[in-house]
C-alpha positions as CSV (number, residue, x, y, z in Angstrom):
1,M,100.1,129.4,43.1
2,G,98.5,129.6,46.9
3,K,100.5,131.4,49.4
4,R,102.7,128.9,51.6
5,L,101.8,129.0,55.8
6,S,105.5,128.4,57.4
7,F,105.7,125.9,60.2
8,L,105.4,128.2,63.0
9,R,102.2,130.0,61.0
10,L,100.7,126.5,60.7
11,S,101.4,125.7,64.3
12,A,99.7,128.4,65.7
13,Q,96.5,127.9,64.0
14,S,96.9,124.0,65.6
15,F,96.1,122.5,68.7
16,W,97.2,119.3,68.1
17,M,100.6,120.7,67.3
18,W,100.5,122.8,70.6
19,L,99.3,119.5,72.9
20,G,101.9,117.4,71.3
21,G,104.6,119.9,72.1
22,F,103.6,120.1,75.3
23,W,103.5,116.4,75.6
24,L,107.1,116.2,73.8
25,V,109.2,118.1,76.3
26,F,107.1,117.5,79.4
27,G,107.0,114.1,78.8
28,S,111.0,113.9,78.3
29,V,112.0,115.5,81.4
30,F,109.8,112.8,83.3
31,L,111.4,110.3,81.6
32,I,114.8,112.0,82.1
33,T,114.0,112.5,85.9
34,G,112.9,108.7,86.1
35,I,116.0,107.1,84.7
36,L,118.1,109.6,86.4
37,M,116.3,108.2,89.8
38,I,117.1,104.2,88.5
39,T,120.2,104.7,88.0
40,V,120.9,106.2,91.7
41,A,118.9,103.9,93.1
42,A,121.0,100.9,91.0
43,T,124.0,102.4,92.3
44,Q,122.8,102.9,96.0
45,H,121.9,98.5,95.2
46,G,125.2,98.2,94.6
47,R,127.2,100.1,97.5
48,I,125.0,98.0,100.0
49,Q,125.7,95.0,98.8
50,K,129.7,95.6,98.5
51,E,129.7,97.8,101.9
52,G,126.9,96.8,103.7
53,Q,127.1,95.1,107.0
54,V,125.1,93.0,109.2
55,A,124.3,93.6,112.5
56,S,122.2,92.3,115.5
57,G,120.9,93.3,118.8
58,T,118.5,92.7,121.4
59,V,115.7,95.0,122.7
60,L,115.0,94.9,126.4
61,S,112.1,97.5,126.4
62,K,109.8,99.0,124.1
63,S,107.5,101.8,125.1
64,I,105.0,104.1,123.5
65,M,104.7,108.0,123.9
66,S,101.5,109.2,122.6
67,D,101.7,112.9,122.2
68,D,98.4,115.4,123.5
69,K,98.1,117.3,121.0
70,N,97.9,114.1,118.9
71,T,100.6,115.3,116.3
72,G,102.5,111.9,116.5
73,T,103.6,109.1,117.9
74,S,106.9,108.7,119.1
75,Y,108.6,104.8,119.5
76,R,111.4,104.5,122.0
77,I,113.3,101.2,121.8
78,D,116.6,100.8,124.0
79,E,119.0,98.6,123.1
80,Q,121.6,96.5,125.0
């Protein structure tokens, strides 16, 4: 009878087997991360709906302060 190839020996010779393995491992990591992010966002949204409070204010003055080195702009808002 012919020589039987083991799974590991066969996978070492096949590019598609390696590619599928990488897709499986890294795709699973991204899938789990996405599910966790959606769960956390849904939990936070529900908590804001339950515990959030409405606030109102009146803006008395606004000013824009530009940086000389052009590293950023800050906005100052004075409230009552």
